[in-house]
MDAnalysis code that builds the backbone (N, CA, C; Angstrom):
import MDAnalysis as mda
import numpy as np

u = mda.Universe.empty(717, n_residues=239, atom_resindex=np.repeat(np.arange(239), 3), trajectory=True)
u.add_TopologyAttr("name", ["N", "CA", "C"] * 239)
u.add_TopologyAttr("resid", np.arange(1, 240))
u.add_TopologyAttr("resname", ["VAL", "GLY", "VAL", "ALA", "SER", "GLN", "TYR", "SER", "GLY", "SER", "LEU", "HIS", "GLN", "VAL", "GLY", "ASN", "CYS", "GLN", "VAL", "ALA", "VAL", "SER", "LEU", "ASN", "TYR", "ALA", "THR", "GLU", "GLN", "PHE", "SER", "PHE", "PRO", "MET", "ASP", "TRP", "ARG", "LEU", "TYR", "LEU", "PRO", "LYS", "ILE", "TRP", "THR", "GLU", "ASP", "PRO", "VAL", "ARG", "CYS", "LYS", "LYS", "ALA", "GLY", "ILE", "PRO", "GLU", "ASP", "LEU", "VAL", "HIS", "LYS", "ARG", "LYS", "TRP", "GLU", "LEU", "ALA", "LEU", "ASP", "LEU", "ILE", "ASP", "SER", "SER", "THR", "GLU", "ALA", "GLU", "LEU", "PRO", "VAL", "GLY", "VAL", "ILE", "VAL", "ALA", "ASP", "ALA", "ALA", "TYR", "GLY", "THR", "CYS", "THR", "LYS", "PHE", "ARG", "GLN", "GLU", "LEU", "ASP", "LYS", "ARG", "SER", "LEU", "LYS", "TYR", "SER", "LEU", "GLY", "ILE", "LYS", "GLY", "ASP", "GLU", "ASN", "PHE", "TRP", "ARG", "GLU", "ARG", "MET", "THR", "ARG", "GLN", "ASP", "LYS", "PRO", "TYR", "ALA", "LYS", "LYS", "VAL", "GLY", "HIS", "ILE", "ARG", "ALA", "PRO", "ARG", "TYR", "ASP", "PRO", "CYS", "LYS", "LYS", "PRO", "GLN", "SER", "ALA", "MET", "GLN", "ILE", "ALA", "LEU", "SER", "LEU", "PRO", "ASP", "ASP", "ALA", "TRP", "GLU", "ARG", "LEU", "VAL", "TYR", "TRP", "TYR", "GLY", "SER", "LYS", "GLY", "PRO", "LEU", "GLU", "ALA", "ASP", "PHE", "THR", "ALA", "LEU", "ARG", "VAL", "GLN", "SER", "SER", "HIS", "ASN", "HIS", "THR", "HIS", "ASN", "ALA", "PRO", "GLU", "GLN", "PRO", "MET", "THR", "TRP", "LEU", "LEU", "ILE", "GLN", "LYS", "THR", "ASN", "GLN", "GLU", "ASP", "ARG", "PRO", "TYR", "LYS", "PHE", "TYR", "LEU", "SER", "ASN", "LEU", "PRO", "GLU", "SER", "THR", "SER", "LEU", "LEU", "ARG", "LEU", "VAL", "ARG", "ILE", "THR", "ARG", "LEU", "ARG"])
u.atoms.positions = np.array([
    [63.897, -134.735, -147.351],
    [63.416, -134.675, -145.879],
    [61.921, -134.723, -146.172],
    [61.080, -135.997, -146.050],
    [60.051, -136.159, -145.877],
    [59.319, -136.593, -146.959],
    [59.908, -137.097, -147.956],
    [59.450, -137.593, -149.060],
    [58.887, -138.992, -148.837],
    [57.526, -138.896, -149.472],
    [56.905, -140.339, -149.546],
    [56.201, -140.225, -150.586],
    [55.183, -141.246, -150.925],
    [54.503, -141.885, -151.585],
    [52.953, -141.295, -150.817],
    [52.249, -140.132, -151.485],
    [51.212, -139.641, -150.818],
    [50.602, -138.409, -151.734],
    [49.471, -138.216, -151.107],
    [48.749, -137.306, -151.580],
    [49.216, -135.931, -151.982],
    [49.271, -135.121, -153.470],
    [49.793, -133.783, -153.240],
    [48.829, -132.711, -154.097],
    [48.232, -131.898, -153.044],
    [47.076, -130.648, -153.336],
    [47.695, -130.305, -154.726],
    [48.727, -130.086, -155.075],
    [49.835, -129.503, -156.439],
    [49.226, -130.676, -157.382],
    [49.884, -131.549, -157.035],
    [49.567, -132.822, -158.548],
    [48.172, -133.137, -158.497],
    [47.400, -133.108, -157.620],
    [46.258, -133.617, -157.030],
    [46.082, -134.534, -157.822],
    [47.008, -136.055, -157.116],
    [47.050, -137.338, -157.302],
    [47.950, -137.900, -156.370],
    [48.696, -138.912, -156.082],
    [49.594, -139.434, -154.985],
    [50.307, -139.490, -155.971],
    [51.338, -139.077, -155.375],
    [52.829, -138.881, -156.236],
    [54.305, -139.036, -154.827],
    [55.335, -139.104, -155.476],
    [56.204, -139.587, -154.586],
    [57.213, -138.039, -154.139],
    [57.103, -137.588, -153.372],
    [56.729, -136.239, -152.748],
    [56.778, -135.542, -151.476],
    [57.192, -134.176, -151.531],
    [57.096, -133.722, -150.111],
    [55.309, -132.926, -149.653],
    [55.276, -132.731, -148.694],
    [53.666, -132.163, -148.784],
    [54.477, -131.212, -147.135],
    [53.637, -129.803, -147.381],
    [53.506, -129.022, -146.301],
    [52.380, -127.917, -145.957],
    [52.214, -127.980, -145.005],
    [51.050, -126.874, -144.398],
    [51.431, -125.731, -144.509],
    [50.847, -124.824, -144.927],
    [51.118, -123.431, -144.408],
    [49.934, -122.570, -144.577],
    [50.682, -121.481, -143.887],
    [49.319, -120.327, -143.158],
    [49.760, -119.204, -143.910],
    [48.258, -118.868, -144.694],
    [48.447, -117.789, -145.309],
    [47.707, -116.077, -145.358],
    [48.128, -115.400, -145.358],
    [47.303, -114.289, -144.397],
    [46.599, -113.545, -146.257],
    [45.344, -113.610, -146.593],
    [44.550, -113.463, -147.385],
    [43.303, -112.116, -147.135],
    [43.388, -111.310, -148.230],
    [42.160, -110.371, -148.602],
    [42.160, -110.894, -149.870],
    [41.032, -109.794, -150.335],
    [40.505, -109.466, -151.647],
    [41.567, -108.816, -152.690],
    [42.604, -108.440, -152.141],
    [43.355, -107.808, -153.237],
    [44.976, -108.367, -153.247],
    [45.217, -109.696, -151.833],
    [46.158, -110.058, -152.044],
    [46.607, -110.968, -151.326],
    [47.380, -111.953, -151.032],
    [48.030, -112.777, -150.084],
    [49.069, -112.822, -149.967],
    [50.235, -113.506, -148.924],
    [51.047, -113.852, -149.097],
    [51.145, -114.533, -147.750],
    [52.637, -115.924, -147.765],
    [52.604, -117.074, -147.071],
    [53.137, -116.223, -145.815],
    [52.788, -116.440, -144.566],
    [53.272, -116.521, -143.468],
    [53.948, -117.429, -142.541],
    [53.306, -118.890, -142.766],
    [54.417, -120.159, -142.129],
    [53.976, -121.270, -142.417],
    [55.566, -121.655, -142.346],
    [55.181, -123.397, -143.460],
    [55.457, -124.294, -141.984],
    [54.636, -125.797, -142.342],
    [55.185, -126.976, -141.185],
    [55.774, -128.349, -142.201],
    [56.750, -128.531, -142.475],
    [56.880, -129.722, -143.190],
    [55.634, -130.966, -143.233],
    [55.304, -131.694, -143.529],
    [54.842, -132.878, -143.230],
    [55.475, -133.964, -143.102],
    [55.767, -135.133, -141.852],
    [56.177, -135.908, -141.712],
    [55.666, -137.186, -141.882],
    [55.358, -138.148, -142.805],
    [54.343, -139.346, -142.546],
    [55.298, -140.134, -141.245],
    [54.303, -141.216, -140.869],
    [54.704, -142.017, -139.976],
    [55.922, -143.029, -140.600],
    [56.115, -143.094, -141.990],
    [57.064, -143.862, -142.150],
    [58.544, -143.384, -142.166],
    [58.651, -141.947, -141.866],
    [59.372, -141.405, -141.494],
    [59.879, -140.959, -139.899],
    [58.826, -140.956, -139.579],
    [59.074, -140.470, -137.784],
    [59.127, -141.690, -137.194],
    [58.812, -142.832, -137.452],
    [58.474, -144.288, -137.214],
    [60.125, -145.332, -137.626],
    [60.973, -144.345, -137.815],
    [62.143, -144.816, -138.481],
    [63.479, -144.204, -138.292],
    [63.867, -143.500, -136.699],
    [64.808, -142.510, -136.294],
    [65.951, -142.948, -137.125],
    [66.522, -143.853, -137.540],
    [67.701, -143.762, -137.967],
    [68.138, -143.471, -139.232],
    [67.214, -143.313, -139.981],
    [66.639, -142.399, -140.930],
    [66.227, -140.732, -140.688],
    [65.843, -140.739, -139.528],
    [65.510, -139.095, -139.127],
    [66.691, -138.667, -139.034],
    [68.175, -139.381, -138.407],
    [68.843, -138.753, -137.546],
    [69.559, -137.862, -138.887],
    [69.846, -139.617, -139.745],
    [70.726, -139.519, -141.471],
    [70.185, -137.855, -141.984],
    [68.957, -137.628, -142.019],
    [68.166, -136.580, -142.406],
    [68.650, -135.248, -141.746],
    [68.852, -135.056, -140.459],
    [68.856, -134.163, -139.795],
    [68.000, -133.533, -138.824],
    [66.818, -134.628, -138.919],
    [65.338, -134.164, -138.149],
    [65.652, -134.341, -136.588],
    [65.218, -133.103, -136.091],
    [65.396, -133.325, -134.645],
    [64.940, -134.449, -133.854],
    [65.519, -135.123, -132.660],
    [64.821, -136.723, -132.246],
    [63.638, -136.285, -131.690],
    [63.115, -134.748, -130.774],
    [62.038, -134.849, -130.324],
    [60.745, -134.672, -131.082],
    [60.753, -134.659, -132.706],
    [60.070, -134.246, -133.590],
    [59.120, -135.434, -134.058],
    [57.860, -135.718, -133.461],
    [56.867, -136.447, -133.564],
    [56.181, -136.209, -134.793],
    [55.331, -137.652, -135.266],
    [54.510, -137.304, -136.185],
    [53.248, -136.880, -135.975],
    [52.727, -135.470, -136.505],
    [51.222, -134.691, -136.405],
    [50.609, -134.915, -137.834],
    [49.657, -134.663, -137.302],
    [48.532, -134.880, -138.634],
    [48.499, -133.531, -139.188],
    [48.309, -133.487, -140.421],
    [48.120, -131.963, -141.239],
    [47.173, -130.888, -140.427],
    [46.428, -131.056, -139.903],
    [45.299, -130.512, -139.165],
    [45.997, -129.950, -137.947],
    [46.714, -131.014, -137.284],
    [47.491, -130.891, -135.730],
    [48.626, -129.336, -136.380],
    [49.018, -130.029, -137.538],
    [50.261, -128.716, -137.669],
    [49.619, -127.457, -138.149],
    [48.638, -127.734, -138.958],
    [47.656, -126.297, -139.075],
    [47.454, -125.409, -137.476],
    [46.827, -125.814, -136.596],
    [46.729, -125.912, -134.859],
    [48.024, -124.647, -134.546],
    [49.121, -125.511, -134.856],
    [50.558, -125.233, -134.307],
    [50.611, -124.061, -134.784],
    [50.571, -123.901, -136.497],
    [50.873, -122.431, -137.055],
    [49.936, -121.424, -136.887],
    [48.084, -122.157, -136.145],
    [47.562, -120.836, -136.304],
    [47.996, -120.238, -134.749],
    [48.456, -120.981, -133.531],
    [49.007, -120.654, -132.198],
    [50.233, -119.743, -132.404],
    [51.299, -119.988, -133.053],
    [52.379, -119.151, -133.122],
    [51.769, -118.073, -133.581],
    [50.928, -117.824, -134.694],
    [50.967, -116.301, -135.160],
    [50.116, -115.661, -134.151],
    [49.182, -116.105, -133.376],
    [48.373, -115.333, -132.727],
    [49.320, -115.091, -131.362],
    [50.433, -116.191, -130.746],
    [51.179, -115.555, -129.831],
    [52.095, -115.043, -130.110],
    [52.167, -114.392, -131.608],
    [53.052, -113.425, -131.561],
    [52.267, -112.462, -132.131],
    [50.859, -112.514, -131.711],
    [49.917, -110.851, -131.890],
    [49.856, -110.677, -133.202],
    [50.047, -111.723, -134.366],
    [49.461, -110.929, -135.791],
    [48.350, -111.381, -135.562],
    [47.788, -110.414, -136.992],
    [46.282, -110.078, -137.171],
    [45.727, -111.244, -137.201],
    [44.425, -111.854, -136.670],
    [43.822, -113.197, -137.177],
    [41.906, -112.943, -137.574],
    [41.690, -113.330, -139.048],
    [40.672, -113.502, -138.964],
    [39.914, -114.437, -139.262],
    [39.145, -114.821, -140.115],
    [38.541, -116.088, -140.494],
    [39.186, -117.290, -140.990],
    [39.592, -118.001, -140.002],
    [40.016, -119.526, -140.631],
    [39.257, -120.245, -141.815],
    [40.261, -120.096, -143.463],
    [39.728, -120.869, -144.310],
    [40.524, -121.990, -144.758],
    [40.057, -122.951, -144.690],
    [40.753, -124.257, -145.336],
    [40.135, -125.092, -146.060],
    [40.177, -126.459, -146.531],
    [39.924, -127.286, -147.913],
    [39.281, -128.541, -147.177],
    [38.430, -129.138, -147.417],
    [37.988, -129.915, -146.926],
    [38.629, -131.212, -146.113],
    [40.118, -131.492, -146.559],
    [40.653, -131.926, -145.762],
    [40.920, -131.779, -144.357],
    [40.776, -130.366, -143.781],
    [40.594, -129.795, -142.498],
    [39.392, -129.797, -142.216],
    [38.657, -129.358, -142.573],
    [36.828, -128.861, -142.181],
    [36.094, -129.810, -142.049],
    [36.026, -131.543, -142.587],
    [35.831, -132.450, -142.128],
    [35.967, -133.192, -140.919],
    [37.226, -132.306, -140.185],
    [37.562, -133.402, -138.870],
    [37.202, -132.608, -137.540],
    [36.122, -132.792, -137.463],
    [35.786, -132.311, -136.503],
    [36.585, -132.202, -135.124],
    [37.559, -132.776, -134.929],
    [38.258, -132.291, -133.924],
    [39.150, -131.048, -134.563],
    [39.192, -130.678, -135.367],
    [40.060, -129.605, -136.020],
    [38.923, -128.000, -135.496],
    [37.817, -128.573, -136.010],
    [37.044, -127.265, -135.740],
    [36.511, -127.384, -134.364],
    [36.682, -128.445, -133.160],
    [36.487, -127.906, -131.979],
    [37.548, -127.304, -131.454],
    [39.126, -127.506, -132.089],
    [39.630, -126.803, -131.815],
    [39.883, -125.110, -131.961],
    [39.618, -124.829, -132.974],
    [39.280, -123.425, -133.741],
    [38.061, -122.943, -132.366],
    [37.220, -123.532, -131.969],
    [35.961, -123.183, -131.364],
    [36.727, -122.746, -129.913],
    [37.283, -123.971, -129.373],
    [37.813, -123.558, -128.178],
    [39.345, -122.349, -128.177],
    [39.725, -121.868, -129.126],
    [40.565, -121.147, -129.349],
    [39.827, -119.602, -129.732],
    [38.251, -119.649, -129.458],
    [37.359, -118.714, -130.150],
    [37.731, -117.793, -131.318],
    [37.865, -118.793, -132.251],
    [38.075, -118.551, -133.786],
    [37.344, -118.806, -134.476],
    [36.938, -117.752, -135.837],
    [35.761, -117.917, -136.325],
    [36.686, -119.112, -137.670],
    [35.704, -119.820, -138.915],
    [36.222, -120.500, -139.118],
    [35.076, -120.518, -140.490],
    [35.536, -120.644, -141.766],
    [34.854, -121.183, -142.726],
    [35.605, -122.415, -143.551],
    [35.093, -123.522, -143.408],
    [35.948, -124.467, -144.014],
    [35.312, -125.514, -144.760],
    [35.725, -125.756, -146.087],
    [35.254, -127.046, -146.651],
    [34.998, -128.346, -146.306],
    [34.235, -128.874, -146.316],
    [33.569, -130.158, -146.047],
    [33.050, -131.462, -147.174],
    [32.932, -132.548, -147.197],
    [32.218, -133.479, -148.143],
    [31.257, -133.504, -147.871],
    [30.347, -134.261, -149.133],
    [29.036, -134.278, -148.907],
    [28.259, -135.024, -148.531],
    [29.048, -135.893, -147.562],
    [28.784, -137.259, -146.462],
    [28.568, -136.758, -145.188],
    [29.430, -135.515, -145.012],
    [28.937, -135.210, -143.496],
    [27.451, -135.285, -143.184],
    [27.077, -135.613, -141.773],
    [25.334, -135.594, -141.894],
    [25.290, -134.295, -140.714],
    [23.972, -133.699, -140.752],
    [23.535, -132.770, -139.761],
    [22.014, -132.973, -139.675],
    [22.067, -132.304, -138.491],
    [20.247, -131.639, -138.564],
    [19.739, -130.495, -138.751],
    [18.590, -130.066, -139.581],
    [18.353, -128.618, -139.682],
    [17.907, -128.139, -138.857],
    [17.627, -128.733, -137.521],
    [17.086, -128.017, -136.540],
    [17.739, -128.157, -134.881],
    [17.571, -127.389, -133.888],
    [18.762, -127.522, -132.640],
    [18.290, -128.656, -132.331],
    [19.511, -129.825, -131.757],
    [18.905, -131.127, -131.180],
    [19.657, -131.137, -129.848],
    [19.134, -131.672, -129.151],
    [19.671, -132.230, -127.663],
    [19.200, -133.372, -127.320],
    [19.583, -134.250, -126.247],
    [19.604, -135.400, -126.160],
    [18.657, -135.144, -124.385],
    [17.724, -136.328, -124.681],
    [16.767, -136.225, -123.464],
    [16.671, -137.963, -122.910],
    [16.749, -137.543, -121.441],
    [16.699, -138.695, -120.664],
    [15.362, -139.354, -120.972],
    [15.313, -140.926, -120.848],
    [14.440, -141.356, -121.118],
    [13.986, -142.917, -120.404],
    [13.086, -143.268, -119.466],
    [13.413, -144.267, -118.515],
    [13.168, -145.351, -119.198],
    [13.609, -146.423, -118.542],
    [13.491, -147.580, -119.573],
    [11.975, -148.455, -119.438],
    [11.090, -148.864, -119.934],
    [9.960, -149.349, -120.451],
    [9.768, -150.175, -119.544],
    [10.708, -151.137, -118.498],
    [10.299, -152.401, -117.685],
    [10.926, -152.202, -116.552],
    [11.531, -150.806, -116.504],
    [12.492, -151.046, -114.992],
    [12.207, -149.466, -114.412],
    [11.219, -149.742, -113.720],
    [10.862, -148.045, -113.084],
    [11.803, -147.579, -112.388],
    [12.081, -146.652, -112.504],
    [13.134, -145.481, -111.681],
    [14.570, -145.679, -112.315],
    [14.553, -146.657, -113.169],
    [15.731, -146.224, -113.981],
    [15.540, -145.636, -115.090],
    [17.236, -144.741, -115.259],
    [16.598, -143.661, -116.386],
    [17.798, -144.744, -117.474],
    [17.636, -144.375, -119.037],
    [18.577, -144.732, -120.083],
    [19.538, -143.925, -120.200],
    [20.658, -143.462, -120.442],
    [21.691, -141.921, -121.064],
    [20.756, -141.674, -121.984],
    [21.678, -140.352, -121.959],
    [20.473, -139.202, -122.635],
    [20.672, -140.029, -124.244],
    [19.539, -139.423, -124.672],
    [19.810, -140.330, -126.429],
    [18.803, -139.008, -127.197],
    [19.345, -139.039, -128.497],
    [18.570, -137.705, -129.301],
    [17.644, -138.569, -129.748],
    [16.222, -137.904, -130.294],
    [15.274, -138.559, -130.666],
    [15.339, -139.293, -131.991],
    [15.427, -140.780, -132.123],
    [15.301, -141.540, -132.844],
    [14.192, -141.495, -134.011],
    [13.372, -140.759, -133.719],
    [12.796, -140.501, -134.747],
    [13.214, -139.312, -136.065],
    [14.293, -138.289, -135.256],
    [14.439, -136.979, -136.349],
    [15.878, -137.603, -136.385],
    [15.916, -138.327, -138.178],
    [17.307, -138.434, -138.497],
    [17.914, -137.495, -139.397],
    [19.679, -137.620, -139.260],
    [20.136, -136.446, -139.276],
    [20.356, -136.908, -141.067],
    [20.509, -135.937, -141.861],
    [20.824, -135.603, -143.582],
    [21.814, -135.680, -143.577],
    [22.649, -135.896, -144.794],
    [23.999, -135.339, -145.259],
    [23.929, -134.299, -145.993],
    [24.891, -133.814, -146.358],
    [24.900, -132.227, -146.654],
    [24.407, -132.251, -147.911],
    [24.784, -133.597, -149.032],
    [24.140, -133.970, -150.263],
    [22.386, -133.853, -150.192],
    [21.934, -134.373, -149.002],
    [20.896, -134.820, -148.875],
    [20.068, -133.829, -149.125],
    [20.807, -132.615, -147.997],
    [19.938, -131.394, -148.143],
    [19.829, -130.515, -149.068],
    [20.970, -130.520, -149.946],
    [21.003, -130.300, -151.252],
    [20.257, -130.411, -152.371],
    [20.282, -131.348, -152.500],
    [19.131, -132.153, -153.455],
    [17.515, -132.060, -152.868],
    [17.324, -131.570, -151.754],
    [15.994, -131.405, -151.044],
    [15.706, -129.587, -151.270],
    [16.555, -129.015, -151.827],
    [16.255, -127.467, -151.734],
    [15.393, -127.121, -152.980],
    [14.299, -126.322, -152.459],
    [13.994, -125.710, -153.779],
    [14.424, -124.838, -154.616],
    [14.078, -124.601, -155.662],
    [14.804, -123.778, -156.895],
    [15.018, -122.503, -156.032],
    [13.613, -121.918, -155.340],
    [13.676, -120.456, -154.780],
    [14.451, -120.374, -153.389],
    [15.541, -121.430, -153.006],
    [16.275, -121.442, -151.708],
    [17.504, -120.840, -152.120],
    [17.824, -120.802, -153.492],
    [18.986, -120.476, -154.183],
    [19.195, -118.854, -154.655],
    [20.285, -118.332, -154.745],
    [20.590, -116.855, -155.060],
    [22.031, -116.594, -155.533],
    [21.602, -116.635, -156.989],
    [22.740, -116.099, -158.105],
    [23.892, -114.951, -157.156],
    [24.992, -114.915, -156.885],
    [25.799, -114.341, -156.275],
    [27.286, -114.047, -157.596],
    [27.721, -113.318, -157.318],
    [29.319, -112.772, -157.467],
    [30.044, -113.022, -156.938],
    [30.925, -113.845, -156.776],
    [31.894, -114.188, -155.537],
    [33.314, -114.369, -155.535],
    [33.565, -113.345, -157.482],
    [35.068, -112.895, -157.123],
    [35.176, -112.302, -158.489],
    [35.950, -111.129, -158.956],
    [36.556, -111.082, -159.907],
    [37.412, -111.708, -160.567],
    [37.558, -112.033, -161.692],
    [39.119, -113.022, -162.133],
    [39.542, -111.935, -163.354],
    [40.431, -112.855, -164.108],
    [40.918, -111.897, -165.318],
    [40.092, -111.825, -166.302],
    [38.936, -112.674, -166.600],
    [38.080, -112.576, -167.242],
    [36.734, -112.193, -167.001],
    [36.690, -111.457, -166.341],
    [35.429, -110.621, -165.886],
    [34.867, -111.328, -164.212],
    [33.582, -111.297, -163.936],
    [33.257, -111.884, -162.520],
    [33.028, -113.407, -162.549],
    [33.205, -113.889, -161.597],
    [32.860, -115.225, -161.585],
    [31.248, -115.327, -160.713],
    [31.119, -116.326, -160.597],
    [29.199, -116.270, -160.220],
    [28.951, -117.489, -160.053],
    [28.251, -117.723, -159.168],
    [27.398, -119.455, -158.597],
    [26.406, -119.067, -158.072],
    [25.197, -120.338, -157.953],
    [23.979, -120.063, -157.053],
    [24.660, -120.544, -155.913],
    [24.259, -119.575, -154.919],
    [24.591, -120.324, -153.324],
    [23.072, -119.980, -152.462],
    [23.410, -120.795, -151.329],
    [22.579, -121.240, -150.188],
    [23.077, -121.501, -149.007],
    [22.566, -120.543, -148.001],
    [23.247, -121.266, -146.809],
    [22.077, -121.306, -145.630],
    [22.102, -122.309, -144.997],
    [21.224, -122.435, -143.548],
    [22.002, -123.210, -142.267],
    [20.824, -122.869, -141.626],
    [22.005, -123.422, -140.100],
    [21.550, -124.585, -140.092],
    [22.535, -125.220, -139.744],
    [22.181, -126.980, -138.904],
    [22.999, -126.935, -137.910],
    [22.888, -128.233, -137.303],
    [23.979, -129.127, -136.306],
    [24.200, -130.408, -136.327],
    [25.550, -130.255, -136.443],
    [26.436, -131.723, -136.929],
    [26.049, -132.601, -136.048],
    [25.770, -134.187, -136.472],
    [25.281, -134.970, -135.694],
    [26.808, -135.732, -135.628],
    [27.555, -135.681, -135.894],
    [29.099, -136.222, -135.653],
    [28.771, -136.991, -134.408],
    [29.332, -138.209, -134.500],
    [29.219, -139.377, -133.295],
    [27.864, -139.286, -132.531],
    [26.712, -139.220, -132.724],
    [25.614, -138.794, -132.355],
    [25.684, -140.247, -131.587],
    [25.500, -141.124, -132.482],
    [25.228, -142.872, -131.587],
    [25.820, -143.035, -130.737],
    [26.975, -142.468, -130.375],
    [27.877, -142.675, -129.309],
    [27.666, -142.033, -127.929],
    [26.657, -140.904, -127.835],
    [26.864, -139.869, -127.317],
    [27.718, -139.375, -127.218],
    [28.361, -138.614, -128.048],
    [29.299, -137.823, -128.245],
    [28.657, -136.187, -127.729],
    [29.437, -135.131, -127.573],
    [29.174, -134.027, -126.974],
    [28.510, -133.428, -128.388],
    [27.130, -132.694, -127.562],
    [26.175, -131.822, -129.155],
    [27.049, -130.869, -129.653],
    [26.788, -131.034, -130.747],
    [27.592, -129.668, -131.664],
    [27.123, -128.433, -131.770],
    [27.375, -127.613, -131.614],
    [26.891, -125.955, -132.009],
    [26.257, -125.606, -133.099],
    [25.410, -125.149, -133.349],
    [24.315, -124.859, -134.983],
    [25.494, -123.458, -135.492],
    [25.578, -124.288, -136.904],
    [26.563, -123.466, -137.877],
    [26.161, -123.119, -139.012],
    [26.761, -122.518, -139.900],
    [25.818, -122.552, -141.362],
    [26.828, -123.493, -141.923],
    [25.857, -123.885, -142.834],
    [26.132, -124.604, -144.082],
    [26.048, -124.199, -145.414],
    [27.330, -123.611, -145.650],
    [27.143, -122.782, -147.423],
    [27.118, -124.036, -147.965],
    [26.442, -123.863, -148.875],
    [26.299, -124.604, -150.622],
    [26.312, -123.808, -151.817],
    [27.306, -124.410, -152.601],
    [27.403, -124.006, -153.538],
    [27.314, -124.760, -154.963],
    [26.695, -124.288, -156.113],
    [26.023, -125.321, -157.417],
    [27.715, -125.184, -158.380],
    [27.850, -126.005, -159.062],
    [28.731, -126.343, -159.718],
    [28.557, -126.535, -160.940],
    [29.169, -126.648, -162.484],
    [28.806, -127.011, -163.709],
    [29.379, -128.539, -163.520],
    [29.977, -129.284, -163.008],
    [30.382, -130.349, -163.112],
    [29.555, -131.423, -162.690],
    [29.395, -132.820, -163.585],
    [28.617, -133.765, -163.327],
    [29.136, -134.577, -162.216],
    [30.399, -134.434, -161.895],
    [30.811, -135.421, -160.748],
    [30.356, -134.815, -159.543],
    [30.801, -133.361, -159.445],
    [30.744, -132.750, -157.953],
    [29.566, -131.077, -158.164],
    [28.269, -132.170, -158.400],
    [26.913, -130.590, -158.627],
    [27.187, -129.822, -157.463],
    [27.828, -130.016, -156.115],
    [27.966, -129.104, -155.603],
    [28.715, -129.023, -154.444],
    [29.198, -127.472, -154.238],
    [30.369, -127.717, -152.963],
    [29.694, -127.370, -151.547],
    [30.235, -127.919, -150.515],
    [30.047, -127.471, -149.234],
    [30.757, -127.058, -148.359],
    [30.634, -126.161, -147.448],
    [31.403, -125.616, -146.474],
    [30.734, -125.648, -145.198],
    [31.429, -125.315, -143.822],
    [30.939, -125.491, -142.506],
    [31.430, -124.240, -141.783],
    [30.469, -123.274, -141.562],
    [30.568, -122.194, -140.993],
    [30.123, -121.297, -139.204],
    [30.995, -121.082, -138.724],
    [30.407, -120.652, -137.015],
    [30.272, -119.090, -137.226],
    [30.482, -118.660, -138.356],
    [30.834, -116.896, -138.652],
    [28.743, -116.769, -137.879],
    [28.680, -115.511, -137.007],
    [27.341, -115.158, -136.671],
    [25.680, -115.165, -137.275],
    [25.088, -115.746, -136.837],
    [24.235, -116.221, -136.809],
    [23.598, -114.805, -138.602],
    [23.625, -113.710, -137.625],
    [23.852, -112.438, -138.529],
    [24.153, -112.273, -139.641],
    [25.034, -112.794, -139.635],
    [26.315, -112.747, -141.073],
    [25.037, -113.317, -142.560],
    [25.493, -112.186, -143.184],
    [24.342, -112.049, -144.816],
    [25.524, -113.041, -145.308],
    [24.722, -113.483, -146.698],
    [25.204, -114.729, -147.234],
    [26.099, -114.004, -148.602],
    [26.088, -113.219, -148.568],
    [27.062, -112.645, -149.364],
    [28.550, -112.440, -148.996],
    [28.411, -111.790, -147.324],
    [29.289, -111.707, -146.619],
    [30.035, -113.367, -146.508],
    [29.167, -114.107, -146.628],
    [29.760, -115.375, -146.223],
    [30.237, -116.135, -146.925],
    [29.792, -115.934, -148.564],
    [30.314, -116.639, -149.427],
    [31.760, -115.978, -149.881],
    [31.647, -114.600, -149.568],
    [32.917, -113.978, -149.907],
    [34.408, -114.209, -148.887],
    [34.073, -114.472, -147.494],
    [35.123, -115.171, -146.956],
    [35.686, -116.261, -147.441],
    [34.136, -117.088, -147.665],
    [34.783, -118.695, -147.706],
    [35.184, -118.811, -149.155],
    [35.371, -117.782, -149.790],
    [35.930, -117.926, -151.488],
    [37.486, -117.520, -151.453],
    [37.595, -116.799, -149.972],
    [38.869, -116.450, -150.220],
    [39.897, -116.997, -149.937],
    [39.574, -118.601, -149.653],
    [40.921, -119.693, -150.012],
    [41.383, -119.764, -151.343],
])
């Protein structure tokens, strides 16, 4: 059921396989799976005859992986299970809608994102501006066009050497694992040219790596501004 040619995190490539979304409870000492949802690609949900043969309920519809993740989270909170900080990889963190839904639920998160996500490094608000040639006419509120957002990668490359701090983020079987980290407050510029709602200020956490093809890892977190860099790193790396 649900087998299709699709990307698998276990295979690290596209394969003919099943994909499931899992919710796990994790601490620095242990982790275990709490719930699962099988992902059904559209090639399945748009074929009712095939679904019926496989025993899939008729009312089951296609949901994206981040929507399945929200279903798992909602089921857990309804069951009054303890909820900590939501951590997930960039497949979820890059989705602005997923982050917004977590905010609506008053949940804290620290999520992987891609380096091409764009941000302002200061709080930005839209401003009313009058038309130059029409007295009394006001343009739709817009952001200051002189203040261009930067990608997470551009921000990382612009930081000075003293912006980074060497931290031990985990203790593996061969000893401590450490890397250089930095974190700064940013505001997502998602869809800003289309008058999308203003995004909140969040943490942009950046980790240096030893990989030439991927020199940095990026994460976005809505943990409080008072959160220390070490705590931010330890929670994020629990994933």
